N, C-alpha and C positions, 0 to 999 in steps of 0.2 A: 145140938146144931140149930144154925140160926138159919132163917128161910128168907128169901128176899123181902117178905113184909118186914119181918124183924130188921133187916138193914135199912130199909127204907125209914123205919120209924126212927132209928137212930139219927139219919141223916134230918129228921124235925126236930132234934133236941138244941136247944139253945147252946152255945159254949158254957155258961153256966150248969146243963144240963136238966133244965127245965122244961118239959114238953111245949110244943108251941103247937097251936092251932096252922091249919092251910093259909088261913085269912092273914094271920101273924106274919107267916113268912112270905106272902105275896106282900103286904104293906111294908116290911122291911127290905121287899125287893125294889118297891116303887122307890123308896127314899134312898137305897143305895145308886139308884140310876139317875139321882139329881146333881145336877152340876156341881154344886155346894160341897155334896159328899164324894165327888171324885176328886176335887181339888184337896180334902184334907185325908182322905183315905191313904194310911200308910200300907196296907196289905189287903188281903180277901181273894189273892188270886191264888189259885192252883192249879198245878203242872199236870196236863192232860199228854198222854204220851198213846197215839193210836197209828195204825197203817190206813193210808191212803192212797187210792188209785193214781199211779204216776200221772198219767195224763189230767186229771182233775188237780193233782198237786203243782205241775208246770201250768196251767191253766190260773190257778190262784195265784201263784208268785209273780207271771206278767201281769196279771189284772191287778194286783195289788201294787205293781210299780208305777202301772199306767194310771191309776188314781191317785197315787200319792199314800197309801195306806199300808199298815201292817196287815200281813198274813193273819194275824189273831183277830185284829179287828174287825174284819169282813166274816170270818165265823162267828165270833161273838154276836155281831148284828143278826147274822143269818138264823144261828141258834135262838136269839130272843124273838126273831119274828115267827118263826116257827112254833116256840114254846107258846107264843100268845096265840096263834091259831089254832093250836091244839087244845088250848085250855078253855077256849070258846065253846066247842064240842060236847 
């Protein structure tokens, strides 16, 4: 039976199966956010399905239209900011 820690270890593996350190993952993430990489990136997105409070969903949808962004762009921005804040602690 695998534990949460085992599942996390699998997330830290490269596509080739080699174990990567947290520093390598962070460095890769910084490179992934570069404008040059965004232009040439063909894939790298994962579909996430989750339930969201109806009022938050409505607000997000209206807000996204108001600022001319996709809802996913706003969610990704907020998640990146949250991740950055929590990793500093």
